[in-house]
N, C-alpha and C positions, 0 to 999 in steps of 0.2 A: 358760296362761302365754303372754305375748306377747313375743317377744325380738326386738331390733334388732341388726342385725350390729355387731361391734365397731367402735368409733372411736377409735384411739389408746388402744386397751385398756380402753376404757369400754364396759360393757354396759348396755342398757336393758331392763328387765323389769317386768311389770304385777305390782304388789302384791296378793294377797288381804287386803281389809281385815279386820282382827282382830277377832274378836267382843268380846274384851278387850285391856287392855295387856298382861296375862300370857299369852296365848295365842303360838303359834309364831311368826307374824308381828309380834307385838306390839313387839318389839326394834327391827325396822326402822321400824315407824311413829313410834317415840319418836324414832328419829336423824333421821327426815325432818322432824319437827315442830321439834326443836332446830335443823336447818338453816333451817327456813323463819324462825325468831325470829331466827338470827343475820343472815341475809341482810336482813330486814326493819329490824332495827336499825342495821345499816350503811347501809342506803338512808335511814332517816330520821333517824338520829340519835337515836333514843329506843327504849325497849321498851314503849311504851304500848299497841300492838296486840299482844304477844307473847301467846299462849296456851300452857296447859301440854297435854301430851298427852290427859289427863283431860278437858279443856275441849273438846278439837279434835275427838275421836274420836266422840261422838253424832252430830254433824253428818253423817258419813260412812255412818250408817245410817239416815238420813232417805230413806224411800221417796217422799216427794215432791220430793226433790231429788237424784236419783241421780247418782254420779258415780263416775268410776275413776282409779286412782293409778297411775303409771308411775315408778320410780325408775331413775336413772342412777349405776352403781357403777365405782369405780376401785379395785382390788385389794380388794375388799369394801366399800370406804368409800362411802357415799351423797355424791355431788357435784352433785346436781341431781335435780328431780324436774318431773313435768307432771301436771297435773289435768284431766280431761275430764269435763264436768258438762252435763246435758240437762234439758229440762223433762218431764215425763211426760203433760203434757196433748196431747191430740189436734190436729195441725195445727201443731205447734211446729216451727220451721224452724230454730234456731240452737242451736249447740254453744258453751259458755263454756269458754276455756281459761285456763289458768293455769301458767307455767313460771319456775322459779327455778332459778338455778345458782350454786354456790359461787362467790363473786369470785375466788378463787384459782386457778380451773379455766374462766375464761371463755376466749372466744375459741378455743376447740380445736374447735367445732362440735357440742357436747354440747346446747345449747339448740336448735338447729337439728336436731338428730336428734331430741329429744323433740318439737320442734313436727311434724315429718314424722309421728311415730307419732300424734300426736293429730288432725292433719289426715286421715290416712288413716282413722281410725277414725270421723271424722265423715262422710267420703265413703261408707264401708260402711254407715253408718245413715241415708244419705239426707239429711242436714243441709248445705245449702249456704251457711248463714251462720255465720261463725266470728268469735266475739267475746271476744277476751283483754283483760285488764285489768293494770295496772302501778301501782306506787306510786313517786312522785317527790317530791322536795324542792323548796321555791319556787326558781323560775329566778332567776339573777342575770345571765342573758344576754340580748343582743337577739336572737339567733338561737332562736326558737321556733317549735314547731307548735301551730296553733290551730285548734279544731275547727269544723265549719260552723256551730255556732250561734253563733259569735264569742265565746262567755265562756269565759274560762280558757285556758291555755297551759301547755306542757311544754318543758323546754329540749330542742331537737332533739339536741343531743350527748350525751344521756344515754344509758346503755347499753341500756335499755329501749326509748327511742323510736328509737334506731339499728337495734336487732333487729327492731322492728316495721315499720319502713318498708322495710327491705331485705327482708323477707319480703312486701310486698305489702299490709300492713294500714294504714289509715287512721285517723286520731284521730277518733273521733265525739263523744265527751263528756269534759268535765274535771268532776270532784266536788272540792270543797274539803273537806279533812279539817281540823276546827277543834277547839280545846282551849280548856277553861276550868278555872282553880283553883278548888278549893273550900277554904272555904265561899264563897258568893257574899254580896256585901255585903246586908244586909236592906234597906237604903234603896233599892238597885237594885230589888229584887224588888217592895217596896213602891209604888214610883213607877210601874212597869210594869203591875203588877196594877190599880192605880187606873184607869190607862186603858184597860187591856183589858176591864174590868168594866164600865166605861160603854158599852162595844158591845156586850156579850154579854149583854143581857137576853132571857130566855127560855130560858136554858142554866144547867145546873151542872154541876160536875165531881164524878165519882166515882172513887175509887181504891181498889186493892188490892195486896197483895204476894204474889207467887208465882204459883200457878195462877189461871187466870180462874174467878170465881164461875160457877155453872152458869146463873145467872139472864142472864148477858151471853155465853154461848158462841155464839149465832145471831148476835147483833149484832156480836160480835168477828169471826166467820167472814165476814162481809158487808165489814166494813172491812177485812180483811186482802185479801180478792179484790179490792176497789178500790184497794187500795194498788199491786197489779200492773197498774192500768191507769191511775191517775191521777197517778202520781210521774213526774216530768219524765224523759224517757228519749232525748231528742234522736233520732238516727236508729237508735238500737239497737232489736233486734228481742227482744221478749218476747211469749209466748203468755199470755192470761189466765189466771191461776191460779185453780183450782178449789177453793174453801174449804168445808168444813162444820164442824160441831161436832167431830168426830173429828180433822180437821186441825189445830184449835187445840189440842184436847188432846194430840196428837203435839207441839205445839211445846212445851208444857208439859212434857212428858215428857223432851224432849231437854235443855232447861234444867234439869231436875233432875238429870239423869245427869252434865250437865257440872259441876255443883256451882254454877250460876249462880243469883243470886236477882232475879228479873225484878219490876220496879216499872213499874206502869201507871198512868197517869191520863186518864181518858176523860171526853169532853163528852157530857152527856146533853140532849137536846132535850125540854124539860118536856112541850110539847104533845103530841107523840107517844109518849113515854116510850121513845124508841130512842136508841142511842148513835150519834154522827154525827161522832166525831173521837176519836183516841187517840195517847197517846206511850207510848213505854216505853224503861227504861233497864236495862241488865243489869249487875249487880255480879259480878265474878269471886270464886269461892271463897276464894281467897288475899287475907289482909287486908292493905290498902295498895295494892292494885293499881286502876288507872284502870278507871273504869267506862266501858261503851260505850253512847252513845246510839242506839238501834235505830230503829224507826220513829217517824214523824210524820206523821199524815194528819187533814185535815178534807175531809170530802164536798165536792164542789164546790158541791152545791145549799145549803151552809151557811157558805161562805166570806164574808168581809168583816166579820165579828163579832170579831175579834180572839181567835178561839178558838185558833189557834197559841200565840200568846204565853201565853194562860190556862193552858193544858195544859203548856206548857214550864216555867211558873213553878210550878205545883203540884207536877210531879214533882221538879224540883230540891228544893222543900223537903222532899218525901217522901224523896228520897235524903238528905239531910243530916240527917233525922231519924232514918232507918232504919240508916244506915250512915256517922255523922260521921267515921269514919277514912279514909273514902274520899277521896283527894287530888284527883282531876281526873275530868272527863269529855271523851272523844272523840267527836265526830260527823261523818258524811259528809253533804254536800248538793252537789247539781249547781249547777256555777256560774250557771246560768241561772234558778234557783229564788230569785229576788231577795226574795220574801217570806219564806221561811224564813231566809235568809241575814241579813235584817234583824232578825228576831227573835233570832236568835243573837247577833248583833252588839251590839244592845240590852242582853242581858244579861251581856255579858263575854267571849264565845266570839273566839278569834283564830285565825286560819289558821295552821298548822304544816306542811303537807303536801298532796299532791295525788293524786288517783287518776284515772289516765288509761283511758278504755274506747275499746278498738280495733275495727276491723270489717274483714272480707273478705268478699265474696260470691264463691262459686266455680260 
């Protein structure tokens, strides 16, 4: 148990991640998730990214993405939390941080106290690169923070930006959060597919619902590993993830435990009989919830054939067929990733929010 000194009667303790929501610490975990959802809805003006405790818990038991959770309490009530995450790969240099404080209890030093706990933990683990992230609405101000990439911006006067900058963090990357309402106009799909298919000779799309078929496990391990190196990362630091068939199966296990249905469309290179690209969408268990677009990747050596568009269209159609009650999809893309932003814009995604990634080297 890690305890921080009282700050205006607020205590900070580490929560042992519950094995189940019914276990002794399950109630605190549920309370934390509810706070997370309230803060995010207030920040973004929607509950598109809200998760149930059941959805959220399996990720905390992922041995490939270990994390620790610290709760700030006032009179027994959780008023803030901090997440400390790291990569288990050898040579990893960064700690990934998340801090949220109930808006009614901000400007009391709670966020700063949580940050000091997380920074001290990184120091004790020998991690000198600290990389938190924060969510933002589109800025209506001329006073914005722009990352070194020159793409995207966030309002300098937003609570998250003020907090990051006063604590010595620099904005490193901005990701656009985009949304599309479903169903998508069939004519939009047909027109974009016609163009994409004219460039994608030598490839075909394969699809599945749920767990990855055994025949594709090795290929999907290779693609996930390349996702960790090929996706635009600006100046953020990530270790190359190590993937094998067991790690792909672990991902499927976590989706199933969370009640999510994963839809995958992959590009098959006919000449090599190997998968060279993929995209996946996670459908929440609760009917009528917004789906989340997860990864989309085409291997660099197979780009220029409109495979990203072809995969996106195929998975949109698969989603509308499998889950016609799903109302919308949310996706995240780096603002400097113009090829993928162009694909999304062409099918009807519109920007609704932004995710800022910050960095400090100590």
